[in-house]
N, C-alpha and C positions, 0 to 999 in steps of 0.2 A: 245849790239853790236853796233858799229859805222858804219853807211852806208853812202857812197857817192851816190849821185843821178846823173846819167849821163844824162844830159839834163836840161834845165832851163825854158822851155816854159809851156804852160797850163797843159800838162799831168804831168809835174814834180810836180806841186802843189798837184795833186791827189795822186801821188806816195809818196810824202813826208808825206801826211796825213796817208796813209796806213802803211808806215814804222813806224811812231810814234805809231799808233794804235796797231801794232804788238809788241810794247815794245822796239823798237830800237831807237837809236839816229841818227838824220840827221846831218852829219858832214860837209855838204856843197854840192854844185852842180858843176859838170864838164860841161863846154861848150867850144867846140872847135872854136866857131865863135863869141861869145858875152861875154861882161863883165857886171858886175853889182852886186847889193847886193846879198850876199850868194854864188856867183860864185867864186870858188877857182882857176879857170884857166882852160886851155886846158888839155887834157889827158896827153900829153907829160910832162907837169909840175906836174900834180897831182900824177903821178906815183912816183915822187921823194919826193914830200912834204907829200903825204898820201899813203904810200906803202901798198902793198897787205898783208903784214904780220900784219898790224894793222887795216885795213879797208876792208869792203866788199862793194859791189856796187849793186844798183838797177837801171835798165835801164828804163829811162823815155823818150824815143823817141817813138812817137806815130805811129799809123797805116798808116799815110799818106806817109810814106817812109819805108816800110818793109825791102827793101834791105839795107838801111843805118842802120836800127835798128839791123839787123843781123850782119853787118860788125862790129858794135860797140861791139856786144856780143862776136864775135870771137876775137876781139882785147883785151877785158878785160880778157877773159879766158886765152889767150896766155900770158898775162902779169902776171898771177898767182892770179888774184882776184877771190874771191868766191862771188856768187850771190845767196843768199838763196831764196827759195820760200817764198812768202809773202801771208799768208792766213788770212783774216779778221776773227775775233772771231765769227762774226755773219754769216759766210758762213757755209754751211754744206759740209764736205768732208768725205765720208765714209772711214772707217778704211782700207778697201781693195783697195781704190783708190790710185793712185800714181800721185804726182804733181812734175814736174821736176824743176831743179835749175832755178832760175831767173823768174819763173812763178808767176803770181799774180792772186789770187782769191778774188774778192771783196765781200763786205757785201751783204748778201741775195742771193748769188749764191749757186747752188747745184751741187755737183760733186758726183754722185751716185756710187754704188758698182762696183768695178773692172774697173772703168774708168781710163784712163791715159791722163794726161795733159802734153804735151811736154815742154821742156825747153823754157823759155822766152815767153810762151803763156800768154794771159791775158783773164780772164773770168770776165766779168763785172757784176754789180748788177742785180739780177733777172734772170740771165741765168741759164738754166737747162741742165746739162750734164748728160744724163741718163746712166743706167748700161751698162757696157762693151763697152763704146764709146772710141775711140782713137782720141785725138786732137794732131796734129803735132806741131812741134816747131815753135815759132814766129808767132802764129796765134792769132787773136783777135776774141773773141766771144762777141758780143755786148749785151747791156741790153735786158733782156726779150726774148732772142732767146732760142730755144729749139733744142737740138740735141738728137734724139731718139735712143733707144737701138741698140747696135752693129754697129752704124754708124762709119765711119772713115773719119775724116777731115784731109787733108794733111797739110804740113808745109807751112808757109808764106801765110796763107789764111785770108780773112776777111769775117766774117758772120755778116750781118747787124742787127740792132735792130728789134726784133720781128720776125725774120726769123725762119723757121722750117725746119729741115733736118730730113726726115723720117727714120725709122728704117732700118738698113742694107745698107743705102746709102753710096756711096764712092765718096769723093771729092778729086781731084788730087791736088798736090802742086800748090800754087799760085791762087787757086780759089777765087772768090769774089761773095758773094750772097747778093743781095740787101735787104734792110729792108722790112719787112712784106712779103717776098717771101717764097714760099714753094719749097724745093728741093726734088724731088721725084724719081730721077733716081737711080736705083740699078744696080749692075753688073748683066750680064746675066748668 
């Protein structure tokens, strides 16, 4: 499968490596603001030169601008592009878990039984998503963070490296948890 990478900065290099590791071909990068090696042009150009009938897309806009990342997602879906989930072969994803379109699960990550990873979410290396957890769309789970059983993390969230979310905790959309923090609030 040929994939375009939407974005061309640091995260794009990581995504390109994951794309190739998953057995796909990187066909070029889309960048609405910059030009350079490997960049095929802005999205408005790419849709004509690299149509959705022939190419899929991986979104490589990082967590520093989650609203822009989501806007790009909506734009590519509306244009008819498919964005497959990318799961590294050295990640563990239980057979009963669900990983949404456009989501990425990096090497060494664990997605346990009956967990749900929303569309466009990113689970970094060493992250542990325990059983029955729900991760919302466009959420970043940083390296070595742990989300304990039955917890629910909303959409457009950022969970810092080494953070722990206790079992049955609920984080609302747009939450941000600092690295090495413990989130212990549960619903009443």
